SEKOLDO-842369 format. One record per residue (C-alpha): residue in one letter; x, y, z. Coordinates in steps of 0.5 Angstrom, whole numbers. Layout:
residu|c1|c2|c3
A|X|Y|Z .
...
This chain:
residu|c1|c2|c3
M|-11|48|-7 .
E|-10|48|-14 .
R|-3|51|-14 .
Y|0|45|-10 .
F|-4|40|-13 .
T|-2|41|-20 .
K|5|41|-19 .
A|5|34|-15 .
P|3|28|-17 .
G|-5|28|-19 .
F|-10|23|-18 .
T|-15|25|-24 .
A|-9|25|-29 .
Q|-6|19|-26 .
R|-13|15|-27 .
E|-15|18|-34 .
R|-8|15|-36 .
F|-10|8|-33 .
I|-17|8|-36 .
E|-14|10|-43 .
A|-9|4|-42 .
V|-15|0|-40 .
R|-19|2|-47 .
V|-13|1|-51 .
A|-12|-6|-48 .
G|-19|-8|-49 .
A|-20|-9|-42 .
A|-27|-9|-38 .
L|-27|-3|-33 .
T|-31|-3|-27 .
E|-32|3|-22 .
F|-33|3|-15 .
Q|-34|11|-13 .
H|-31|13|-7 .
P|-36|17|-2 .
M|-32|23|-1 .
R|-28|28|-6 .
G|-21|30|-8 .
P|-17|36|-6 .
R|-20|40|-12 .
G|-27|37|-11 .
E|-26|31|-16 .
L|-29|25|-16 .
L|-25|19|-13 .
A|-26|12|-15 .
T|-23|5|-15 .
D|-23|2|-22 .
V|-22|-5|-23 .
A|-20|-8|-30 .
L|-21|-15|-33 .
I|-17|-18|-39 .
G|-20|-25|-41 .
D|-25|-29|-38 .
P|-28|-27|-32 .
L|-29|-35|-30 .
A|-22|-37|-32 .
P|-19|-42|-27 .
K|-13|-38|-26 .
R|-12|-30|-24 .
F|-7|-26|-24 .
I|-8|-20|-20 .
V|-5|-13|-19 .
L|-7|-9|-13 .
S|-4|-1|-12 .
G|-5|4|-7 .
T|-6|1|-1 .
H|-2|7|2 .
G|-5|12|-2 .
I|1|16|-4 .
E|5|10|-6 .
G|0|9|-11 .
Y|3|13|-16 .
Y|9|8|-17 .
G|3|2|-17 .
S|-1|6|-22 .
E|5|6|-27 .
S|7|-1|-26 .
Q|-1|-3|-28 .
I|-1|2|-34 .
T|6|-1|-36 .
L|3|-8|-35 .
L|-3|-6|-39 .
H|1|-4|-45 .
S|5|-10|-45 .
L|-1|-14|-45 .
Q|-4|-11|-52 .
K|2|-15|-55 .
R|0|-22|-53 .
V|-6|-26|-53 .
L|-7|-29|-46 .
P|-9|-37|-45 .
A|-16|-38|-45 .
D|-15|-41|-38 .
V|-12|-34|-35 .
C|-15|-28|-33 .
V|-12|-21|-31 .
V|-15|-17|-25 .
M|-12|-10|-24 .
V|-15|-6|-18 .
H|-13|1|-19 .
L|-12|5|-13 .
I|-16|2|-7 .
N|-15|8|-3 .
P|-16|13|-8 .
W|-17|19|-2 .
G|-10|18|0 .
T|-8|18|-7 .
A|-11|24|-9 .
W|-9|28|-2 .
L|-2|25|-2 .
R|-3|22|4 .
R|-1|15|6 .
V|-7|14|10 .
N|-14|14|8 .
E|-20|19|10 .
D|-21|17|17 .
N|-13|17|18 .
V|-13|10|18 .
D|-7|6|15 .
L|-11|0|11 .
N|-5|-5|13 .
R|-7|-5|20 .
N|-15|-5|18 .
Y|-16|-12|15 .
L|-19|-15|22 .
A|-25|-18|24 .
F|-28|-12|28 .
D|-33|-17|32 .
K|-27|-19|36 .
P|-22|-16|41 .
L|-17|-11|37 .
L|-10|-11|39 .
D|-8|-7|45 .
N|-2|-4|44 .
A|-1|-2|51 .
H|7|0|49 .
Y|4|6|44 .
E|1|10|50 .
A|8|12|52 .
F|9|15|45 .
H|2|18|43 .
E|3|25|46 .
I|10|25|41 .
Y|5|25|35 .
L|0|31|38 .
C|5|36|39 .
R|2|43|36 .
D|9|46|33 .
L|12|44|27 .
D|18|47|29 .
G|18|50|36 .
P|18|48|43 .
S|13|43|43 .
R|16|39|37 .
R|23|40|40 .
R|21|37|47 .
A|17|31|43 .
D|24|30|39 .
E|28|30|45 .
R|23|25|48 .
L|23|20|42 .
A|31|21|42 .
T|31|19|49 .
E|26|13|48 .
I|31|11|42 .
E|37|11|46 .
R|34|7|52 .
L|30|2|47 .
G|34|2|41 .
L|31|5|34 .
A|28|-2|32 .
T|24|-3|38 .
V|21|4|38 .
M|19|3|31 .
S|16|-4|32 .
I|12|-1|38 .
V|10|5|34 .
E|9|2|27 .
A|5|-4|30 .
G|-1|0|29 .
Q|-6|2|35 .
Y|-14|2|35 .
A|-15|7|41 .
H|-13|14|38 .
A|-16|16|32 .
D|-12|22|32 .
G|-5|18|33 .
I|0|15|28 .
F|-1|8|25 .
F|-8|8|27 .
G|-12|2|25 .
G|-19|4|26 .
Q|-25|1|30 .
H|-29|-1|24 .
A|-28|-4|17 .
T|-26|2|12 .
W|-29|4|5 .
S|-23|1|2 .
N|-23|-5|7 .
R|-30|-7|5 .
T|-29|-5|-3 .
L|-23|-10|-3 .
R|-27|-15|0 .
A|-33|-14|-5 .
I|-28|-14|-11 .
A|-25|-20|-8 .
K|-31|-24|-8 .
R|-33|-21|-15 .
F|-27|-22|-19 .
M|-23|-27|-15 .
E|-27|-32|-12 .
G|-28|-38|-16 .
A|-21|-38|-19 .
H|-17|-45|-18 .
T|-10|-42|-17 .
A|-9|-34|-17 .
M|-2|-30|-16 .
C|-3|-23|-13 .
F|2|-17|-12 .
D|0|-12|-7 .
L|5|-6|-9 .
H|8|-1|-4 .
T|14|4|-4 .
G|18|7|2 .
A|22|1|6 .
G|28|-2|4 .
A|34|0|0 .
F|34|6|-5 .
G|31|3|-12 .
H|31|-4|-10 .
A|24|-7|-11 .
M|24|-13|-6 .
L|19|-19|-7 .
M|16|-21|-1 .
A|11|-26|2 .
V|7|-23|8 .
A|3|-27|12 .
Q|1|-29|20 .
E|3|-37|18 .
T|5|-41|12 .
Y|0|-43|7 .
P|0|-48|2 .
A|1|-44|-4 .
L|8|-41|-1 .
G|12|-47|-3 .
T|9|-46|-10 .
S|11|-38|-10 .
R|18|-40|-7 .
S|19|-45|-13 .
I|18|-40|-18 .
F|22|-34|-15 .
G|27|-38|-11 .
P|32|-33|-7 .
W|28|-27|-10 .
L|23|-28|-5 .
Y|23|-26|2 .
T|18|-29|7 .
V|16|-24|13 .
M|12|-28|18 .
T|8|-23|22 .
G|6|-23|30 .
P|7|-19|36 .
A|14|-21|37 .
A|16|-22|30 .
T|22|-19|27 .
T|25|-17|20 .
D|30|-14|17 .
S|26|-12|11 .
G|24|-5|13 .
I|16|-7|14 .
A|13|-8|21 .
A|13|-15|22 .
T|9|-13|29 .
A|3|-11|25 .
T|-4|-14|24 .
G|-9|-13|19 .
Y|-5|-13|13 .
T|-8|-14|6 .
S|-4|-20|4 .
Q|-7|-24|10 .
A|-14|-21|9 .
L|-14|-24|2 .
L|-12|-31|4 .
D|-17|-31|9 .
S|-22|-28|4 .
L|-21|-33|-1 .
P|-20|-40|3 .
G|-22|-44|-4 .
V|-17|-41|-8 .
D|-10|-43|-8 .
L|-7|-36|-7 .
M|0|-34|-8 .
Q|-1|-27|-4 .
L|6|-23|-6 .
V|8|-16|-4 .
I|13|-12|-8 .
E|16|-6|-4 .
C|21|-1|-7 .
G|26|2|-3 .
T|26|10|-2 .
Y|30|14|3 .
D|32|12|10 .
S|27|10|15 .
A|29|16|20 .
R|27|21|14 .
G|21|17|12 .
H|18|17|20 .
S|20|25|20 .
A|16|26|13 .
L|10|22|16 .
R|10|26|23 .
D|10|33|19 .
D|4|30|15 .
H|1|28|21 .
W|2|35|24 .
L|-1|38|18 .
H|-8|34|18 .
L|-9|35|25 .
Y|-7|43|25 .
G|-4|46|19 .
D|-7|48|12 .
P|-5|44|6 .
E|-6|50|1 .
D|-1|54|5 .
A|7|55|4 .
T|8|50|9 .
G|3|45|7 .
R|6|45|0 .
R|13|44|3 .
I|11|38|7 .
K|7|35|1 .
A|13|35|-3 .
A|17|32|2 .
L|12|26|3 .
A|11|25|-5 .
E|19|25|-6 .
H|20|20|0 .
F|14|15|-3 .
Y|15|17|-10 .
P|22|19|-12 .
A|23|24|-18 .
D|30|21|-19 .
R|29|18|-26 .
D|34|12|-25 .
W|30|10|-19 .
R|23|10|-23 .
E|27|6|-29 .
L|30|1|-24 .
T|24|0|-20 .
Q|19|-1|-26 .
L|24|-6|-29 .
R|25|-10|-23 .
T|17|-10|-23 .
R|16|-12|-30 .
Q|21|-18|-29 .
I|17|-20|-23 .
F|11|-20|-27 .
E|13|-23|-33 .
R|16|-29|-29 .
G|10|-30|-25 .
L|5|-29|-31 .
A|9|-34|-35 .
A|9|-39|-29 .
L|2|-38|-28 .
Q|0|-40|-35 .
A|5|-46|-35 .
S|2|-49|-28 .
């Protein structure tokens, strides 16, 4: 697979750049090695960088790679922040925690999901309790199992999807499909039937590096939803929580709040009907912390294009070969959707992300 993965974003090179930035910034680094390997047999890991006193009462946390392929934007944002921290001295009561590429398998293999075909933002659940029964998804499941990428079964699947969109409306169809489902491991937006490696690892990281703080601000970095080049700041949760008011006072009208639930709606581009979000998991895992749990979502192309790219990638990992010409084309399209090569897109999203980080860090220091 060497030919393709040297031309597309590469996990090892990205990780090495992050580790070098950690070294130059004088941060402490902890590695959580993944049990599987990348497409070239490379080691995969989630890294945690720590700047400041690990027992500081205030923690500024940045998390990348929940959806693996989106981690390239997230990693660049973390590297840029590390560079800026070289030029300043943090107050003694503030510690910066960076969780780099929590879904390393997805980042390396250029997939949104993990090694189990699980969408991590549907996986942070209590699996000892009944899981969401997304009965409406059953009518759509076969659409995502067609064996043709471009042939009779794909055309029939496209027709079925178009019919449902005409009958129910695009927003309703996407709210059903993107809500997540827990019955079909070969389906799309699969939430899993157990806590994944990334789920368990993030909870261990939270216990080790976040628990014990008095106040914390955490950013989960994403791409794909919203207007092209717009970095939307969001608070995503199942219900209001104490620190939400503080977040609103800091960011004002820049902050867009999404309350999730089975009947929830939003015009943000993300799935308000989904359960198992990282944001809610961290809120639940850190009940003793006054946690401002935030999301930055950088818009790329329109949702129809994104859904088509995800369908093609889903087909590829069910039936295709990522190394052949078709596989390389599909991967290139997926990489472009979630990390556009457009220079202005990259500059603009990094500028806005830096602005959000600077305002948040200043507010945390002053609190």
